[in-house]
C-alpha positions in Angstrom: 114.6 76.0 76.4 113.1 77.8 79.4 109.4 77.0 79.9 107.1 80.0 80.3 105.6 80.5 83.7 102.0 79.2 83.8 98.9 80.9 85.1 98.0 80.5 88.8 94.4 80.1 89.8 94.8 82.8 92.5 96.0 85.3 89.9 93.0 84.7 87.7 90.7 85.1 90.6 92.3 88.3 91.7 92.0 89.7 88.2 88.3 88.9 88.1 87.8 90.5 91.5 89.6 93.6 90.2 91.9 93.3 93.2 95.3 93.4 91.4 97.8 96.1 92.1 99.3 97.9 89.1 102.5 95.8 89.4 100.5 92.5 89.6 98.3 93.5 86.7 101.4 94.3 84.6 102.9 90.8 85.4 99.5 89.2 84.6 99.4 90.9 81.2 102.9 89.6 80.4 101.8 86.1 81.2 98.9 86.5 78.8 101.2 87.5 76.1 102.1 83.8 76.0 99.6 82.1 73.7 99.4 79.0 75.8 98.5 80.9 78.9 95.9 83.0 77.1 94.3 79.9 75.5 94.2 78.2 78.9 92.5 81.3 80.4 89.9 81.2 77.7 89.3 77.5 78.3 88.6 78.0 82.0 85.9 80.6 81.4 84.4 79.6 78.1 84.0 75.8 78.7 82.8 76.2 82.3 80.2 78.8 81.2 78.8 76.8 78.3 78.8 73.3 79.9 77.0 74.7 83.0 74.5 76.8 81.2 74.2 75.1 77.8 73.7 78.4 76.1 74.7 79.4 72.6 75.3 83.1 73.3 78.4 84.4 75.0 77.7 86.5 78.1 81.1 88.0 79.1 80.0 89.2 82.5 78.1 86.0 83.5 81.0 83.8 82.2 83.4 85.7 84.5 81.1 85.5 87.5 80.5 81.8 87.0 84.1 81.1 86.6 84.9 82.9 89.9 82.2 80.8 91.7 83.5 77.6 90.1 87.1 78.3 91.1 86.1 79.2 94.7 84.1 76.0 95.1 87.0 73.9 93.8 90.1 75.7 94.9 91.1 72.9 97.3 90.8 70.4 94.5 93.0 72.0 91.9 94.1 68.8 90.2 90.6 67.4 90.1 89.5 70.7 88.6 92.2 70.4 85.8 91.0 66.9 85.0 87.4 68.1 84.9 88.4 71.0 82.5 90.1 68.5 80.2 86.9 66.5 80.1 84.9 69.6 79.3 87.2 70.3 76.4 86.0 67.1 74.7 82.6 68.6 74.4 83.6 72.2 73.8 84.4 71.6 70.1 80.8 72.5 69.3 81.5 76.0 70.4 84.5 76.6 68.1 82.6 79.3 66.3 82.3 81.2 69.6 86.0 81.3 70.2 86.6 84.1 67.7 84.2 86.3 69.7 85.8 85.3 72.9 89.2 86.2 71.6 88.0 89.6 70.6 86.6 90.1 74.1 89.8 89.1 75.8 92.0 91.3 73.5 89.9 94.3 74.4 89.3 93.8 78.1 92.2 91.8 79.5 94.7 94.4 78.5 92.5 97.3 79.7 93.7 98.2 83.2 90.2 99.6 84.1 88.3 96.5 82.9 85.7 95.6 85.5 82.6 93.4 85.8 79.9 96.1 85.8 77.6 94.4 88.2 77.0 94.4 91.9 78.0 91.0 93.3 77.5 89.3 96.7 80.0 86.6 97.7 79.0 84.2 100.3 81.0 82.6 103.0 81.5 79.4 101.0 82.9 81.4 98.1 79.8 81.2 95.8 78.9 84.4 94.0 75.6 86.0 93.2 74.8 88.9 90.9 72.6 91.6 92.5 70.3 93.5 90.2 69.6 96.8 91.8 66.2 97.2 90.1 64.9 94.0 91.7 61.7 94.9 93.7 61.9 91.9 96.0 64.3 89.0 96.4 65.3 86.6 99.2 69.0 86.3 100.0 69.8 82.7 101.0 73.0 81.2 102.4 74.6 78.0 101.2 72.1 76.0 103.3 69.1 77.6 101.7 68.3 79.7 104.8 67.0 83.2 104.2 69.5 85.6 105.7 68.3 88.8 104.1 65.8 90.5 101.9 66.6 92.7 98.9 64.4 95.6 97.9 65.9 97.4 94.9 69.2 99.0 95.9 69.1 97.8 99.5 69.6 94.5 101.3 68.3 94.1 104.9 69.9 91.2 106.8 67.8 89.5 109.4 68.5 89.8 113.1 68.9 86.4 114.7 71.2 87.3 117.5 69.2 85.2 120.0 69.8 82.1 117.9 73.5 82.5 117.2 75.6 79.7 118.6 78.7 79.8 116.4 81.8 81.4 117.8 83.0 82.6 114.4 80.5 84.4 112.2 80.0 83.7 108.5 80.9 86.6 106.2 79.5 88.0 103.0 81.3 90.4 100.7 79.4 93.0 98.6 81.2 94.5 95.7 79.8 97.7 94.1 81.3 98.6 90.7 81.9 102.1 89.2 78.8 103.9 88.2 76.6 102.3 91.0 75.8 102.7 94.7 74.1 100.3 97.2 72.8 100.2 100.7 73.0 97.5 103.4 71.2 97.1 106.7 73.4 94.8 108.8 71.9 92.3 111.2 72.4 94.6 114.2 70.5 97.4 112.5 73.6 99.4 111.3 72.9 101.2 108.0 75.7 101.3 105.4 75.6 103.4 102.2 78.3 102.0 99.9 79.8 104.3 97.2 80.9 103.3 93.7 84.0 101.2 93.3 83.8 99.9 96.9 83.9 96.5 98.6 82.5 95.7 102.0 83.1 92.5 103.9 80.8 91.9 106.8 79.3 89.2 109.1 76.0 87.8 108.1 75.1 87.8 111.8 77.2 89.4 114.6 78.2 87.0 117.5 76.8 88.1 120.8 79.5 89.5 123.1 82.1 89.9 120.3 83.3 93.1 118.6 81.3 94.0 115.5 83.9 94.4 112.7 83.6 95.0 109.0 86.3 95.5 106.3 86.0 98.3 103.7 87.9 99.1 100.5 86.5 102.3 98.9 84.0 104.6 100.5 81.0 104.1 102.7 78.8 106.1 105.2 77.9 104.3 108.4 75.0 104.9 110.7 76.0 102.5 113.5 73.4 100.9 115.8 74.5 101.6 119.4 75.6 98.6 121.5 77.5 99.3 124.7 78.7 95.7 125.0 79.9 95.3 121.4 81.9 98.2 119.8 81.7 98.5 116.0 85.1 98.7 114.1 85.6 99.6 110.4 89.0 98.3 109.1 90.3 99.7 105.9 93.7 100.4 104.3 96.0 101.4 107.2 93.4 103.0 109.4 90.7 101.7 111.8 87.6 103.4 113.3 86.0 102.2 116.5 82.6 103.4 117.8 79.7 102.4 120.0 77.0 104.1 117.9 77.3 107.1 115.6 77.4 108.4 112.0 80.6 108.8 110.0 82.1 108.5 106.5 85.1 106.4 105.6 87.0 106.8 102.4 90.0 104.6 101.5 90.2 103.8 97.8 93.3 101.8 96.7 94.3 104.4 94.1 94.0 107.4 96.5 97.0 108.7 98.3 95.1 108.9 101.6 92.5 107.2 103.8 90.1 109.4 105.8 87.4 109.3 108.4 84.9 112.2 108.7 82.6 112.3 111.8 79.0 113.5 111.3 77.5 112.7 114.7 78.7 111.3 118.0 82.3 110.4 118.6 84.8 107.9 117.1 88.2 106.6 118.0 90.7 106.4 115.1 93.9 104.3 115.3 96.2 102.1 113.2 98.5 99.0 113.5 96.6 97.3 116.3 93.3 95.5 117.0 91.5 97.9 119.4 91.3 101.6 120.2 92.8 103.1 123.3 91.5 106.4 124.6 94.9 107.1 126.3 97.0 107.0 123.1 94.7 107.2 120.1 92.8 110.1 118.4 89.2 110.9 119.2 87.1 112.7 116.6 84.4 115.3 117.3 81.6 116.1 114.8 82.9 118.0 111.7 86.4 116.7 112.2 88.4 114.6 109.7 91.2 112.2 110.4 93.5 111.7 107.3 96.1 109.1 106.9 98.7 109.7 104.2 99.7 106.4 102.8 103.2 107.2 101.8 104.4 108.2 105.3 101.5 106.9 107.5 101.1 110.3 109.1 97.6 110.7 110.8 96.3 114.2 111.1 93.0 115.9 112.2 91.4 118.9 110.5 88.0 120.7 110.6 85.6 120.2 107.7 81.9 120.5 106.9 80.7 117.0 107.3 77.6 117.5 105.2 79.8 118.1 102.1 81.5 114.7 102.6 78.3 112.8 102.5 76.6 114.7 99.6 77.4 111.6 97.4 74.7 109.7 99.3 72.0 111.9 97.7 73.6 111.7 94.2 75.4 115.0 94.5 79.0 115.5 93.3 80.5 118.3 95.4 84.0 119.6 94.9 85.5 122.3 97.1 88.9 123.6 95.9 89.9 120.1 94.8 92.6 119.3 92.2 91.5 118.2 88.8 93.5 115.0 89.3 91.4 114.0 92.3 88.2 115.2 90.7 88.9 112.9 87.7 89.1 109.9 90.0 85.7 110.7 91.5 84.2 111.2 88.0 85.6 107.8 86.9 83.9 106.1 89.9 80.6 108.0 89.5 80.2 107.7 85.8 82.1 104.4 85.2 84.3 106.2 82.6 88.1 105.9 82.3 89.7 109.4 82.2 93.1 109.8 80.7 94.8 113.1 81.4 97.4 114.1 78.7 97.7 117.7 80.1 100.0 117.7 83.1 99.4 121.4 83.9 95.7 120.9 84.6 96.2 118.0 87.1 97.0 120.5 89.9 94.4 123.1 89.0 91.8 123.6 91.7 88.0 123.6 91.1 84.8 124.1 93.0 81.5 122.9 91.8 78.3 121.0 92.5 76.5 118.6 90.2 73.6 116.2 90.5 71.7 115.3 87.3 74.4 116.4 84.8 76.1 113.9 82.6 79.9 113.8 82.5 80.1 115.8 79.3 78.2 118.7 81.1 80.5 118.4 84.1 83.7 118.6 82.0 82.3 121.4 79.9 81.6 123.4 83.1 85.2 123.0 84.2 86.4 123.8 80.7 84.7 127.2 80.9 87.0 128.2 83.7 90.3 126.7 82.6 90.7 125.9 79.0 91.4 122.3 77.9 90.0 119.9 75.3 88.4 116.5 75.9 87.2 113.8 73.6 84.9 110.8 74.3 86.0 107.5 73.0 83.5 104.7 74.0 84.1 104.3 77.7 87.2 106.5 77.9 87.5 110.3 78.1 90.8 111.8 77.0 91.9 115.2 78.3 94.3 117.2 76.1 95.6 120.8 76.1 
């Protein structure tokens, strides 16, 4: 008899990070159809959560976050971790009554392709993970050595500037993940301001190393106000496209489920390029204010067009602005802003174009406004909105 393929720790971690492609997620779901795999997955999260916290209430989000931290800290000791889990299971019997609730959680969320941990998280260089509450009035951000590296004030973290004390040749990195329905702001150690939009992840150095290029990695959308440094250009790397500047203001958008990546310049000048480490003024594109560089992912074509840059950064002020956009693209933005899954069962409306501006309206009001121009029906079912003819 052919033995079913077992779960891989890296697969579980990618799922919890919401980093799986559609194909990977489909394969992961098939693995969880096997009862042995599903039970093993439950054991990892449930036992680790309860043994470490000793609580009698099941917190789905915290369990997932703790599991990710635990796996990161022990990924080089896989066999030791398995033995440890087996020992945990000896004590986990007292939580048998909780398994039923956990099963219900997994049945509802694991097989939902839009299931996410709805909290802002900060992952440190050593792999440990911390939840960021955006209503926290004051909090110190400490590294794995206990050193204060930044200060959080509500929805912003300011990293300390210790460039005069930096001796390492390779900087430590942090990764901030902002879920759907939220936004966040960072001030990097060099003074660069980054506004991070919903559904985005930014990987950045805790401190930039003197004399080296300042580089960050983005998945999603962010607006950058780069602190000028003639000796250390600033590079934003994202899916298929890179932007290099000395000091300027620009918006980068590159969500995994969008068909394009784009850079819109607000102020100054930027160089846009792909498939190499550094920009060349002789061969690569240079943007001027109110220009947009768009990279189509399917053919890797890079084009420049003229836009109104203020429209592209309206999201920073909480404004949703649509200018002759297809309903299909608008639905993606609404999903990110309101943390609602939108299923469109009306093919005709996907290509319909709409223009509108919203700020304090809820998603029902937004859809009702669109509905007044082009007829369709929508129903709200918990966290999902279904569009029908």
